[in-house]
N, C-alpha and C positions, 0 to 999 in steps of 0.2 A: 867239600872235597878239594877245591882249589881256592887259595886265598892270595891275592896280589896286594902288596902294600908299598906305596911310594916308588913305583917302578919307573926308572929313567933309562933311556937309550938315545944316544946321538951317534950320527955318522958324520965325522968332521964338524962342519958348522951347522949341519941339519939336525935339530933336536926333534926326534920323532915321538918319543914318549917322555913326558915331563912330570910324572907323578901319578901313575895309574893305580887306583885303588879299586879292587873288584873282588867279590866273593861269589863263587859258584857252588850252591848247595849240592850235596850228594843226591844223585838220582834225578837231577833237574836238567832241563835243556836250556842253556843260555845262548843267545844269538847276539853277536857283536855286529852293530851296523856302523856305517860311516862311509864317506866318499873314498874314491881311489886315492892312494897315497897318504892316508891318514894314520897308517901304522898298524892296521889290523893284523896283517901277516907277520910283522915284526913282533907283535905281542904274542902271537901263537909260537913263533920260533923261540922267544925267550922262555916260554913255559916248557918247551920241549928240550931246551938246552942247546939248540942249534946256534943261538946268538946269546952271548953273555950280557946281561943288563949292566949298566954303569952304576946303578944304585937301586936299592929297594930289596924286598924279600918276595920269594915265591914259595908258598907252603903247599904241599900235596898231602892231604889227609893229616895235616898238622905237623908235617916234617919238612924241613928245609930241603928243597930239591938238590941243592949243591952238595949236600952231605950223604945223599943216598947212593947205593950201588947203581951205577948207570944202567947195566943190563936189566936189573930187576925193576928199576924205574921205568924204562921204556917198555918192558913187557906188560905194563898195565894200560898202555895206550893202543888205540887203533886210529888209523888216519885215512880219510878219503881226500886225495889230492885234487886240486883244482883241474889240472889237465889230465887226470886219470893216472899218469905216471906208471903205466903198465910196461913191463919188459917185453919189447917187441919180439925178441928172439925165443921167448918161452911160451909154451901153450898156456891157455887160460887157467887150467887147473893148477899149474905150477905158480902162476901169478897169485892166485888166491891163497895157495898154501905156502907162499914164500917163507913166512916166519915159522911155519910148522916143520919145515925141512932143515932148519938151521938153529944153532944155539941152544939155549936151555929149554926151548919149547919143542925141540926136535921130536918128530914121530917117524915111524916107518913110512916109506913111500906109499904103501897100500892104505894105511890109515890116513895119511895126509890127503891123498886123493879122494877118499871117501868123505872126509870132512869138507873138502873143497866142493865136491858135487852137492853135498847137503846145503852148503851156504849159497851155491849158485841157485838151487831150487828155491831157497828162501827169498832171493831177489828176483824171482820170476824167470829164470833161465833154465833151459832144458839140459839134461846131462850130456847130450851130444856136443854142446858148446865147449865142453871141457877140453877137448883136444884140438880146438881151433886156435889159430894165432890171433892176437888182438887186432891186426890189420884186416882180418876177415869179418870184423864186427862193426856195427853201426856205432855212432857216438853215444847213443843212449845205452846200448848194450855194454859198451866199454865202461861207462859210468857205473852200471850195475855190477860189473866184474870188480871194479874198484871198491864198491860198497861191500861186496862179498869178502874181499881181502881184509877190509877194515874190521870185520866182525869174526873173522876165521878163528882167532885165538881167544874169543870170548873176553874182550878187554873190559876193564872197569870204566874207562874214560875213552870217548871217541871224539876226534876232532874232524870237523867238515870244513874244507876250505873252498868256498864258493861252489857248492855242490851242483848247482844248476847251470853254470856257465856253459854257453855253447849248445844248449839244448832248446828244442822248440817248446812252446808253452805246455803242450800236452805231456811230453816226456818229462818236463820239469815238474809238473804236477805229480806224475807217477813216482819220481825220485823223492819228492818231498813226502809223499804219503809213505813210502817205504822206510825212509829215515825215521819218521815219527813212530811207525809201527815197531820197528826194530829196537829203537832206543827204549820204548816203553816195555817191550817184551823182556829185554835183557836187564832192565833196571839200571842201565848205564848212565853216567853223567856225560852230557854232551855239550860241546862248545862249537858253535858254527860262526864263521865269519862270512858275511855276505852284504850285498847292497840290493839284492832281489827281495822286494817287499812281500811278494807272494810266498817265498820261502820263509821269511820271518813269521808271517801269520800261520803258516802250516806247521812249523817245527818248534817254535819258541814256547817255553813256559815264561821265561824272563828275557828282557831285552836290555842291552846297554849300548849307548851311543858313544863312540870314540871320536873326538874331534879336538884339535889343538893340543894333542898330546896327553889329554886326560879324558876320563869318563865323565861326560857332561850330564848324563841322566841314566838311571837304571830303574827298572820296575817291571811288574807283570805285563805281558803282552796286551792284556785286556785294558791297561791304562795307557798304552802307547798313543792312541789317537787324541787323548786329552791330557797329555803330559804336562802341558803348561810351559814347556821349553821351546823357544822359538827355533832353535837349531833342529831339534827333533821334528817339529811341525813342518819346517821347510823341507827336510830330507824325505820324510815319508810321503809328503804330498808332491814331491818332485818339482817344486816351484823354482824358477830361475832367480827370483828376487827374494832377499832375506839376508840374515846375518852371515850365511855361508857364502863366501866369495867364489864366484865362478870365473874361469878363464875364458875370455872372449877373443 
């Protein structure tokens, strides 16, 4: 579904991506791991077209993303943002139905509200939540609203940016389970960026480690613990010593 070849991106003197090669099969769940500042978010933004790569190709379903109709291209994606990114002035149902009220996906308000309530139910929130404002919800509930919004338009591809950041371990586990269930039910292709190893093990079919501007290792999550790569081994075990330099 997604194929990256020789992807480069630098900001001034800082070379963030230096030749990323990665294939994400249709219907699979790929998790990109790596430390803070290694370029995971930049990689995601390049795929979405929010940042233009300096070199390399990005193919979506075999087609170069730079040649596709922008609106049609984005309509295929859903996104769960790291900080929730809910509109604080809109009630929950309008946050969930934001895409359904605008552009080529536009529905009537009644239909959009009905879909929003259905998606809220799917992530474990009651219909009465629909008319609340985001500020009236807990962090875990806001994350669920963000997940409901990500799936509201039935996307083919869903991106998850640090989906459990800021959540306690129990709520993080709930969100991980929801993501796994929903991605499987929808048959969607998923790409998650995270450094939370509990999320990796719960969500991933395949794992790729981004370090030094390239994908150092990729493979099934079942092989992650015996990858044979010292960078992967240090990262997943959380050791301070190893080839990954730490700032002291």
